[in-house]
BATIPA-793676 format. One record per residue (C-alpha): x, y, z negated; residue in three letters. Coordinates in Angstrom, 2 decimals, decimal comma. Example, Ala and Ser with C-alpha at 12.3 -4.5 7.8 and 13.67 -1.06 7.14 Angstrom:
% BATIPA-793676
12,30|-4,50|-7,80|Ala $
13,67|-1,06|-7,14|Ser $
***
This chain:
% BATIPA-793676
16,36|0,64|11,55|Met $
18,77|3,26|10,17|Pro $
18,43|4,50|6,61|Glu $
18,56|8,14|5,61|Val $
18,67|9,48|2,08|Gly $
16,40|12,31|0,99|Val $
19,29|14,78|0,73|Arg $
20,60|13,85|4,18|Glu $
17,07|14,08|5,60|Leu $
16,78|17,58|4,17|Lys $
20,15|18,62|5,60|Ala $
19,60|17,08|9,04|Arg $
15,80|17,32|9,36|Ala $
15,74|18,97|12,81|Ser $
18,26|16,54|14,26|Glu $
16,52|13,47|12,79|Ile $
13,07|14,60|13,92|Leu $
14,44|15,22|17,41|Arg $
15,73|11,62|17,49|Glu $
12,35|10,33|16,33|Val $
10,59|12,35|19,02|His $
12,99|11,96|21,94|Asp $
14,56|8,56|21,35|Arg $
11,69|6,97|19,35|Arg $
14,10|6,13|16,49|Val $
12,57|4,87|13,23|Arg $
14,14|5,64|9,87|Tyr $
13,85|4,13|6,42|Ile $
13,90|6,99|3,91|Ile $
15,70|6,24|0,66|Thr $
15,86|7,89|-2,74|Tyr $
18,82|6,93|-4,90|Arg $
19,49|4,05|-2,54|Gly $
15,99|2,58|-2,76|Arg $
13,55|2,63|0,18|Pro $
10,60|4,96|-0,42|Ile $
9,14|5,50|3,04|Gly $
9,39|5,15|6,77|Val $
9,66|7,91|9,36|Leu $
8,41|6,73|12,72|Leu $
7,15|8,26|15,96|Pro $
3,47|8,70|16,61|Val $
2,23|6,45|19,41|Pro $
2,08|8,10|22,83|Glu $
-1,54|7,03|23,30|Val $
-4,04|8,98|21,17|Pro $
-5,45|6,92|18,31|Ser $
-8,84|5,31|18,65|Glu $
-11,63|7,78|18,07|Gly $
-9,49|10,83|18,79|Tyr $
-11,47|13,21|20,97|Arg $
-8,54|15,32|22,19|Gly $
-10,11|18,45|20,73|Glu $
-8,83|21,34|18,75|Asp $
-7,70|19,89|15,38|Pro $
-10,27|21,92|13,42|Trp $
-13,06|20,66|15,69|Glu $
-11,77|17,12|15,21|Glu $
-11,86|17,57|11,41|Leu $
-15,40|18,92|11,65|Thr $
-16,50|15,88|13,68|His $
-14,79|13,52|11,24|Leu $
-16,57|15,23|8,34|Gly $
-19,89|14,78|10,15|Glu $
-19,10|11,08|10,74|Asp $
-18,32|10,63|7,05|Ile $
-21,54|12,41|6,05|Ser $
-23,66|10,21|8,29|Arg $
-22,18|7,03|6,81|Asn $
-21,90|8,16|3,17|Trp $
-23,31|5,39|0,97|Gln $
-22,46|6,46|-2,57|Ser $
-25,18|8,04|-4,71|Pro $
-22,49|10,50|-5,89|Leu $
-21,19|13,39|-3,83|Ser $
-17,52|13,55|-2,88|Ser $
-17,03|16,29|-5,47|Thr $
-18,60|14,13|-8,18|Glu $
-16,41|11,17|-7,19|Leu $
-13,25|13,29|-7,37|Leu $
-14,29|14,64|-10,76|Thr $
-14,79|11,08|-12,03|Glu $
-11,40|10,00|-10,66|Met $
-9,63|12,84|-12,49|Arg $
-10,98|11,75|-15,89|Arg $
***
């Protein structure tokens, strides 16, 4: 898997993304010579649970799924407030 530094990624972003898309190349992204992430192509097959809808509709359905299965006595806003303290 080739490595690409953050500066090189910035300078060659279009070219690198084209390689990821067209040739399915995976890259290790480095910062000051240390690996910090991986850039890889999205699988051709939609992920499990994807409905093939408009992205906003998909987000709405995901929000409804989360609401149905919410088990915390706190709301999401309350949880985020607690996490920020």
